N, C-alpha and C positions, 0 to 999 in steps of 0.2 A: 521408574519405568524407563527402560532403554528404548530410544527411538532411532529410526533410520531417517536422517535428514538429507534431502536432495537439494543441492545448490544449482540454480538455473540462472545464468547471467542473461540479462535483458538490456543490452547497451543501446537503449532507445533515447534519442534526443530530438526526434522530429516533432514532438509535441510542445516544444518550448523554443523561445528565441535565444536562450542563453546556452552557448556551447559549454561542454564540460561533463554533462551527465553520461556521455558515452563511456567515460572512464570509470564510472561508478562501480560496476561489477568487480573490476580488478582492484579497485581501492578497498573494497570489502575483503577481498582475499588477502591483500597485502596487510590489512589491519588484523589479520589472524582469525577471521571468522571460523574457518573450519577447525583450526587448532583449539580455539576456545570451546566450541561445541564438543569436541572430542574429550577435552579435559573434564567435562561434566558427565562423561560416561556414555555419550551417544555415538552413533556411527554416522559418518558423513560420506556421501558420494557426490562428487562434483561432475555435473553433466555438461560443463562448459558453457559457452555463450551461444545463445540462439542468434540467428541471422536471417535476413530476408534477401530475396533476389531482386534485381532491378525491376522497377515497375513503370508502367506508363502513367502519365498524369491523368487525374480524374477531374472532370469539370464539376463546378458547383455554383449556384447563384450567389453564394456569400463570397465576395472577393477577398475578404480578410483571411480566409483559411490558408494555413501553411502546412505542408507535408501531409496532405490528405491521403494521397495514394499510398505513401509509405506507411502511414499510421494504420490504414485499412489492412495493409499487408502484415504489419506487426500483429494486428488483432488475430488474424488467422494463424500465424506462426506460433504466437504465444498461447493461444487457446489449445493448440495441439500439444505444445511443450508442457503446459500446465496439467493437461489431462494425463499424459504419459508419466510425468513426474509424480503425480498423485497415485498412479497405479504402482509405481516402483518404490515408493517410500511412505513412511508414516507422516512426514512433515516436509513438503516441498517449500523451499525458501527462494523467492525470486528477487534477484539483485538488480536494482535499477541504476541508471535509467530514470527518465522522467515518468510522471504518474500516468501518462497515457498508456503505459504497459498494462494497467489494470483492465483495459479494454479487452485484453486477451487472457490475463491470468485468472480473473474472477470467473468469466464464463467457462474456462477450462476446469477449474476445481469444482464449479457448480455442476458440470456435466458428470464428473466423477461421483459427486455426492448423489446426484439423481440416479445413477446406475446402481448405487448401493441402497436406494430407497430413503435417502436422507434429504431434509431441507437444508439449503445453504443459507448461512447467516454471514454478515459482513460487519466488522468493526472498523470504521473509517477514522483514522487518527490523522487529522489534517487541519491546516488553517482555512482551507477552502472546501466547499462541498462538491466541486467539480461536476455540476449537474447541468451544464450547458449542452444544448444540441448543436449540430452543425449550423443551424439557422440562427441561433441566438447569440453565439459567441462574437463579441465585437473585436476582441484581440486576435482571434484566429488561432490561438494557442490550444492545441487539441489535448494537452494535459488537463484542460478544464472540462472535459466531456465524458470521462469513463462512467460515472455514476448514472448519467442519463442513458447511456448506451446499454449497460448491463441490467438496468431495470426495465428495458423494453420501450423506452420513449421513442416516438417516431422521429424521422429526420436523419436516419443513418443509412441512406441508400448507398450501395456499394460496399458496405461492411458485411461480414459474415452473418448469416442468419443465426440468431441465438437458439441454442438447443435447450438451455435451462435458464431462463431469465430469473433474476433475483426479485423476490417480492419486496416492495418498499418497506413494508412493516418488519422485514427481517434485517434491516440496516440500522445501525446506531453510529452516529457521527459525534465525535468528541474533539474539542479544541477549536471549533470553527470560530473565526473572527474576521474573515474577509469574504463578504457576500455581495454581489452586485444585484441590481433590481430584477433582472431576468431569473437569476438563481433563487432569489428570495420568493419570487412568484411560484417557481417550480416546487420549492420546498413547502410553501404554504398549501399547495395542491397535492401534497404527498403524505404518506403515512410514515416516512422516515423519521426516526427519533433523532433530534438534534440537540446537543448540549454545547452551547457556545462557551467562550471563556468567561463571560459574565456569570452564567449559571454555575460554572465550576468554581469561580471565585466565591459565590454566595453559598453554595451548598456542598462543595467538594466533589471529588471523583468517585468515592467508594460506593455511595448509594445508587447512583444511576448505572454504574458499570455492573454492580451486583444484580440489579434488576434485569439488565439485559442478559447477563450470563444465566440467570435463572430461567429466562425465556428460552434460551438456546438449549439448556439442559432438559427442560420439560418437553421440548420437541425432539429430543435425541438428535439435535442438528449438528452439522459440520460448521466450523467457525473459521472464516478467513479474516486475518488481521492485515490491514493495509496501513503501514506506518510511513508517513511522509516526514522528511527532515523538518519541514516548516511547521509541523505540529509542535515542535520544540521551540523554546524561546531562542532567538538568534544570539543571545549572549552566551549560550552554551553550545549552540549548533550553528555556526556561521556559514557552513558550506552548502548553501542553497541559493538558487537564483531568484526566489520569491520570498525573501525574508519579510515577516510580518511581526512587529513587536507584540509583546504580551502573550507569548506562547507558554506551553507547559514547562514547569520547572524540572530540574533533575529528579527530585524526589517524586513529583507527581507522575512523571513518565515511568520511573521504576516501580512505583506502586501499581500502576496499570499492568505492567508486565508480570509482577509478582502475583497479582490477583488472577491474571490469565493462566499463569503456571499452576496455581492452586486449583483452578477450575478443571484442568485437564481436558478442556474442550477444543483447544486450538488445533486445527488440522492443516493450515497453510498460512504463509506469511509473505507479504511484500515489504521490501526495504527500498524506498524510492526517493528520488530527487537529490541524492548525494552528488554534489559537484566538487570533485577533489581540487579543481582549479581554484576554488574559492575557500578552501579549507586552510586551517592554521596548523601545520605540522601534523596532519592526520587527526586533529582533535575531534571533529564530527564523526569521522569514520569509526574511531575507537569508541565513542559514546554509543553509536548505533550497534556496534558489536556487543558492548556491555549490556544494552537493553535486550538484545537477543538472548544473551546469557541469562538474564533475569527471567525471561520467558521460559527458558529451558531448565530452570531449576537452581541457578546460583542465588544464594541468599546474601543478605547484606554483610554478614560476618565472614562470608567466603570471598568477598570481592577484594581483589588486590588494590592497594593504594596506588593511585596514579596522579601525577600532577597534571592539572588542567590549565595551568598558567600559560598564557600566550607569550 
């Protein structure tokens, strides 16, 4: 099946303390993302990079918060960009930028799904659940808050009103291995499916992912995949400011993408937290492009040999 894929750059780094994610969208382009997609027979339209206008500072009782007004502005800008890209393509791909961009991309694609009468599902591939509210984050890094926001948790005054909140039971998290007490409490009180790295070590990836995909298919749902670089083990993907040892292996990550491809259910994709400043000769950027290629139909025997030696 030939798809039209829309690339939307989201050079967001207000959600993190580590500079460099602002270069992520152009690093994906430089690593040949569009060319790779086109070699698989799909059409690519590049919608360029989104941007926000200067904003006034927002007050909040939590003094730790950083970039609050900018992140709220990105939420509105990217919600609109995601909605329009969904209308213009079969598969919008959002190039980050830190993971706070999902505050806009997920609500935008969910609004589009709601207009089509579909439920929105989210596969969250990340070391972190990112389920803090503005009140609970101690670090003040807003890339740790998108899941709380788009599931409709309270405590996001000043952010855009959600037009299509995501039902917690429609979210599956895989690869989780860094959770603080406030997030643990939030997850315990939620219907989100969470498969941490211990459960993956013990039981593998195939069965839980297939179970979630079957649920999406049964609901005739739209599926958004949000892939954070730190989902991957830092030994194969070093270009991220929040490295957490013990992440997904090369083959585990490709298996997920191949299964997603086989399902035919994916309707949108985030590629986030790529920090080219921390990369090794484009190693992480190329891996993320290769994973996208697996999602879009490239098989193991079609994959070109590439040295991943540092």
